[in-house]
N, C-alpha and C positions, 0 to 999 in steps of 0.2 A: 556048781551049775555053769554049763558052757554058754557061749554067746547065743546060740540058737535057742536054748531053753529059756534064757532070760528074756529074749524077744517074744517068745510065745506067751509069756505071762504078762506082757505089757499091752495096754489098750492100743488099738489101731487108731489112725487118724479119723477114720469114719466113725468109730465108736466114741471118740472124744467129741466129735461134732454133735453126736446124738445125746451125749451125756450132759453137756454144759452149754446151755443156750447162749449165755453171755459170751462165752469163749468162741462159740460158733459164729455169732454176729460180728465179733471182732475179726475173726479170720476172714469172714466174707468181705468186710470193709477193706482189710489189708490186701485181699486178693486183687481188688480193682485198683489198688495203688501199686500192684506188682511186688508186694513185699510180704506175702504170707508163706506158710509152710509148703504149699504146692509150688510156688515160684522158687523157693529155696531149693526144693528137691529137684526141680527141672534144671536149675543152674548147676547144681552139684553133679547130676548124672551127665549132663552135657559136657562138663569139664572133664570128667573121668573118661568118657568115650573119646573125646579129643585126645587125651593123653595116651589112650590105648590105640589110637588111629583106627577106631571102629567107625565105619560110615553109619550115619543115623539121620533121622528126620523126626522132629517132634510132630505128632499127629493128634487127632482127637480134639477134645475141648481146649487144650492149650494152644493147638495150632489155630483154632478159630480165634482165640484171644489175640494172638500175634497178627492174624490176618485182618482183624478189624471188628469182629463180633465178640464182645466181652461178656462172657457169662461165667458163673462160678462152676468149678469142677473140683472133685476131691481126689483125683489121681492124675498121673502123667502117662500119656501114651507115647511110645517111642517105636518108630519103624527101624528095623535092623535086618541084616541078612542072617541066615541060619548060622553061617560061620562066625559072624560078629556076636551073635547070641552066645555061642559056645565059649568064645574068648572072654566076654565080659563076665559070664558066670565063673569061669576059671579064675579071673583076676579080682573080682569084686565080692563074691559071696563070702561072708564071714569077715569082710573088711569094710564094715560100715553099711553093708547090705545083707539081707537075708531073704530066703524064699518064703512066701506066705505059707506054703505047705510043701512037703517033700518033692512031689512030682511037678510042681509049678514051673513054668518057664519065666514067670515074673519075679520081681524082687520088691522088697520094702526097704525104704531108707530107715536105718536104725535110729537116727536122731529125730527126724521129723515124723516118722511112722507113716509116711505117705506111700501108697503103693505105686509101683512103676509097672505098667502093662506093656509088654513087648509084642509088637506086630511083626510078622515074619514075611519078608519079600517073597512073592510067589504064591502065598496062600491067598484065600479069598475072604472078602468082608461079608458081614451079615451072618448068614447061616453056615458059612464055610464051604458051601457047595461050589464046584467049579462053575465059572461064568465068564463073561467077556471082560470083566475087570478084576484084576488081581492087585495085591499090594505091590507097588513098583520097587525097583532098587532105589534106596534112599539117595544115592548120589545123582540119580537121573531126575528125581522129582522134588528136590529141595532147593531152598535158597536161604541165605543168611538174613535173619531179621533180629536186630538188637543183640547181635553176638552169638546167636544159636542157629542151628540148622532147622528149618521149619518146612513142612510140606508147602509147595506152591499152591496157589489158589485153585488151579484147574484140577490137579489130582486130588486135592482135599475134597472138592465138591463132588468129583466123580465117585470117590470112595464112600462119601456120605450118602449119595443117591443110591449107589449099589447096595450098601448095607441096609438102607431103609426099606428095601424090597422085602426083607425078612419081617414077618409079622410082629416080632418082639422088638424091632429096632425103629419104631416110628419116630423116636426122638431125633434120629439122624436126619430125617426129612424136615423136621421142624428147625433143626440147626441150619439147613440150607436156606430155608425161607427167611430166617432171621439174618443170615449173612447177606442175602440179596437185599433185604431192607437196609441193613447197616451200611453196605457199600454202594447201594443204589445201582446194582448190576443191571445191565440191559437184557432184554429178551434174547438178543442175538449172541449173548455170551455162550448160549447153548452150542453154537457152531464150533467152539473151542473144546468141546467135550466129546468123549466117546459116543458114537451114535446110539449105543444101547441105553444111554441115560438122558438123551436130549428131551424126550417127551416128559420124563419125570421132572427135569429142570423147568420146562415150560409150565407144567402144572404148579410147581412151587412158586414160580415167578408170578403167575396169576394170583395165587393165594397171597403173596406178599403185597401186591397192589391193593387187594381188598383190605388186608390188615392195615396197611398204611392209611387208607382212607378212613378207617374206623378209629384210629388213634387220635 
C-alpha cells in the first residue's frame, strides 16, 4: 500500500476531534498555548515554504490568532500565488503531505493530519465571484509575526468583510467583530480599508460596542 493509500485510511484531524472529547479538549487547551497540532502544522508548512522560496502569508483563523484575536481553528489557511502552489505541490506532495482528494488544491500534513487550505492570489473571497477585493499577492500584504509571514491587519479585515457578504460566510463577519473588540480598533480604522467594505466595518464596529457593553 502506497503513501497516499495509507493516508486515506487514517482519520483526519477533524475526525479525531469529533471522536475523542478528552483529546479534543486537550488540543483546544494546547492551541491557546501555541503548541497543538494546528500550530505544529503551521510552523512546518511555513518552514517548507521558506526553504522553497515560495512567497506566502498565513490567513484565516491562524492569522486572526497572530493578530490578536485568539480562537480555535482546525486547519491552516495559506495565501500563495498560482505559481507558488504548483511548485509546492511538485516538491511536497508525497513527502509528508498529501492531497485530501485527487483534484484538490489543498494538502494535509501526514503527521498531524491537519488540512492546509491554499488561497490563490488574484481569486476572490466568499462566493468566488469577481468583486472589488481579491486575494492580494502575499509579499505585498504580509508581515512577519513570531517568525512566520502573516496577513497584515488591513488586508485580513478587508478579506473577512468581503467574504462575509456571501450568505454562507457569516462567521467571517463575526471574526471581524471579535477582532475589533480584542484590539479595541477605532471606528476610523475604516479609512484604512477599501471603500467597498467601509460600511460593513462600521456596522461590525457598532455591533462590537454593543457586545462589549453586554459582557
